[in-house]
C-alpha positions as CSV (number, residue, x, y, z in Angstrom):
1,M,38.7,31.1,11.7
2,K,39.9,33.3,8.8
3,N,38.2,32.7,5.5
4,I,40.1,33.0,2.2
5,A,38.5,33.5,-1.2
6,I,40.6,32.6,-4.2
7,F,39.9,34.4,-7.5
8,A,41.0,32.5,-10.6
9,S,40.5,32.7,-14.3
10,G,42.2,29.5,-15.5
11,S,43.0,25.9,-14.5
12,G,43.0,26.5,-10.7
13,S,46.1,24.6,-9.8
14,N,47.2,27.2,-7.3
15,A,43.6,27.3,-5.9
16,E,43.8,23.5,-5.4
17,N,47.2,23.9,-3.8
18,F,45.8,26.4,-1.3
19,V,42.9,24.0,-0.4
20,N,45.4,21.2,0.2
21,Y,47.8,23.4,2.1
22,F,45.1,24.7,4.5
23,S,43.4,21.3,4.9
24,G,43.1,20.7,8.6
25,N,44.3,24.2,9.6
26,K,42.4,25.4,12.7
27,E,42.8,29.1,12.0
28,I,42.6,29.5,8.2
29,R,40.6,27.9,5.5
30,V,39.8,28.3,1.8
31,A,36.1,29.1,2.0
32,M,35.2,29.9,-1.7
33,F,36.5,30.2,-5.2
34,F,35.5,33.1,-7.6
35,C,35.9,32.7,-11.3
36,N,35.1,35.1,-14.2
37,N,35.6,32.5,-16.9
38,P,32.7,30.0,-17.3
39,K,35.1,27.5,-19.2
40,A,37.9,27.6,-16.6
41,G,39.3,24.4,-15.1
42,V,39.0,25.9,-11.6
43,I,35.3,25.3,-11.7
44,E,35.7,21.6,-12.0
45,R,38.5,21.6,-9.4
46,A,36.1,23.4,-7.0
47,K,33.4,20.7,-7.5
48,K,36.0,17.9,-7.0
49,L,37.3,19.7,-3.8
50,G,33.9,20.5,-2.5
51,V,34.6,24.2,-2.4
52,P,31.8,26.6,-3.4
53,C,32.5,28.5,-6.6
54,M,30.8,31.7,-7.8
55,V,31.1,32.1,-11.6
56,F,30.5,35.7,-12.5
57,D,30.8,38.2,-15.3
58,K,32.2,41.7,-15.5
59,R,28.9,43.3,-14.8
60,Q,28.5,41.4,-11.6
61,L,32.0,42.4,-10.5
62,Y,32.0,46.1,-11.6
63,E,28.4,47.2,-11.8
64,T,25.8,45.2,-9.7
65,G,27.9,44.5,-6.6
66,E,27.0,40.8,-6.6
67,V,30.6,39.7,-6.1
68,A,31.1,42.1,-3.2
69,D,27.8,40.9,-1.7
70,A,28.9,37.2,-2.0
71,L,32.2,38.1,-0.2
72,R,30.2,39.7,2.6
73,R,27.6,36.9,2.8
74,N,30.3,34.3,3.1
75,S,32.3,36.2,5.7
76,I,35.4,36.3,3.6
77,D,38.4,37.9,5.4
78,Y,41.2,37.7,2.8
79,L,41.4,37.6,-1.0
80,V,44.0,35.7,-3.0
81,L,44.3,36.3,-6.8
82,A,45.8,33.2,-8.4
83,G,45.8,33.6,-12.2
84,F,42.9,36.1,-12.1
85,L,43.0,38.5,-15.1
86,L,40.7,41.3,-14.0
87,L,41.3,44.3,-11.8
88,I,39.6,44.3,-8.4
89,P,37.1,47.2,-8.3
90,D,37.4,50.1,-5.9
91,D,34.5,49.0,-3.6
92,I,36.1,45.6,-2.9
93,R,39.6,47.1,-2.4
94,A,38.1,49.7,0.0
95,V,36.8,46.9,2.2
96,Y,39.8,44.6,2.0
97,G,42.7,47.0,1.7
98,R,46.0,45.2,2.4
99,R,44.1,41.8,2.6
100,I,44.2,41.3,-1.1
101,V,47.3,39.7,-2.7
102,N,48.2,38.6,-6.2
103,I,50.9,36.4,-7.6
104,H,52.8,37.3,-10.7
105,P,55.2,34.9,-12.6
106,S,58.1,37.3,-12.8
107,L,60.2,39.5,-10.6
108,L,58.2,42.7,-10.7
109,P,58.4,45.4,-11.8
110,K,59.8,43.5,-14.8
111,Y,57.3,42.0,-17.2
112,G,54.1,43.1,-15.4
113,G,51.1,45.1,-16.4
114,K,48.0,44.5,-18.5
115,G,48.3,41.6,-20.9
116,M,51.4,40.2,-19.2
117,Y,50.5,36.7,-17.9
118,G,51.4,33.1,-18.4
119,D,53.7,32.2,-21.3
120,R,53.8,35.9,-22.4
121,V,55.8,36.6,-19.3
122,H,58.2,33.7,-19.7
123,E,58.7,34.5,-23.4
124,A,59.7,38.1,-22.4
125,V,62.1,36.9,-19.8
126,I,63.8,34.6,-22.2
127,A,63.9,37.1,-25.0
128,A,65.5,39.7,-22.7
129,G,68.2,37.2,-21.8
130,D,67.6,37.4,-18.1
131,K,69.5,34.9,-16.0
132,V,67.0,34.9,-13.1
133,S,63.2,34.9,-13.0
134,G,60.7,33.9,-10.3
135,I,57.5,34.9,-8.6
136,T,56.3,38.1,-7.0
137,I,53.5,38.1,-4.4
138,H,52.2,41.6,-4.0
139,R,49.3,43.6,-2.6
140,V,46.6,44.6,-5.0
141,N,45.9,48.2,-5.9
142,E,44.1,49.9,-8.8
143,F,46.7,49.0,-11.4
144,Y,47.9,45.7,-12.8
145,D,50.9,44.2,-11.0
146,D,51.7,47.5,-9.2
147,G,51.0,47.0,-5.5
148,S,53.6,46.8,-2.8
149,I,55.7,43.7,-2.9
150,V,55.2,41.2,-0.1
151,C,57.7,38.6,-1.2
152,Q,59.8,37.5,-4.2
153,K,61.4,34.1,-4.8
154,T,63.8,33.3,-7.6
155,C,64.9,30.6,-10.0
156,D,67.7,30.4,-12.5
157,V,66.9,30.8,-16.2
158,A,69.1,28.2,-18.1
159,P,70.4,29.0,-21.5
160,D,68.3,26.2,-23.0
161,D,65.1,27.1,-21.1
162,T,61.9,27.5,-23.2
163,P,58.8,29.3,-22.0
164,H,57.4,25.8,-21.0
165,T,60.5,24.8,-19.0
166,L,60.7,28.2,-17.3
167,A,57.0,28.0,-16.5
168,T,57.6,24.7,-14.8
169,K,60.2,26.2,-12.5
170,V,58.1,29.2,-11.8
171,H,55.0,27.1,-11.0
172,A,57.1,25.0,-8.5
173,L,57.9,28.3,-6.7
174,E,54.3,29.3,-6.7
175,Y,53.2,26.0,-5.2
176,Q,55.9,26.0,-2.6
177,W,55.7,29.6,-1.4
178,F,52.3,31.2,-2.2
179,P,50.2,29.6,0.5
180,V,53.1,29.9,3.0
181,I,53.4,33.6,2.5
182,V,49.6,34.1,2.6
183,E,49.5,32.2,5.9
184,Q,52.3,34.3,7.4
185,D,50.5,37.5,6.2
186,I,47.1,36.4,7.8
187,L,48.7,35.3,11.0
188,S,50.7,38.5,11.4
189,E,47.4,40.4,10.8
190,M,45.7,38.4,13.6
191,K,48.3,39.4,16.2
């Protein structure tokens, strides 16, 4: 059994989608959530779903090693960043390497980097007049939104799209493809 940990800073809709997707899977399960925001909705989702959730601060991630220790103690094999807004520290990246993926709500390398998340990304896509947007699932390195691309999926940007309507299209892609691509990645690694 491969154990996934999901890192989230917000509502946790992708985290819940992962739990539902892997429910009943004999090879892969969502074992734990990690959250750096004590007010994030993902914490309540974790309780509702019966998934353990570690709420931590920057010191516990970057200085004390408590997050890395929790990953080790819980036999976590693979990390999924789903709306997580901090960089993963060197010590965790050294252990997990290519087994850490993130999702970004645009077609990287466009509209990525520090501070580019959520509606900020959709506003930038619309302001630039792009006709296509989508999601990028990528490996995590030491920079924001910079790791090698695993998969991109697209949606059209309509002339009358707003950041909200574009976000709805992008979220639909996330829910449809993110767990599928992670499952394929884990299964290919197991071969």
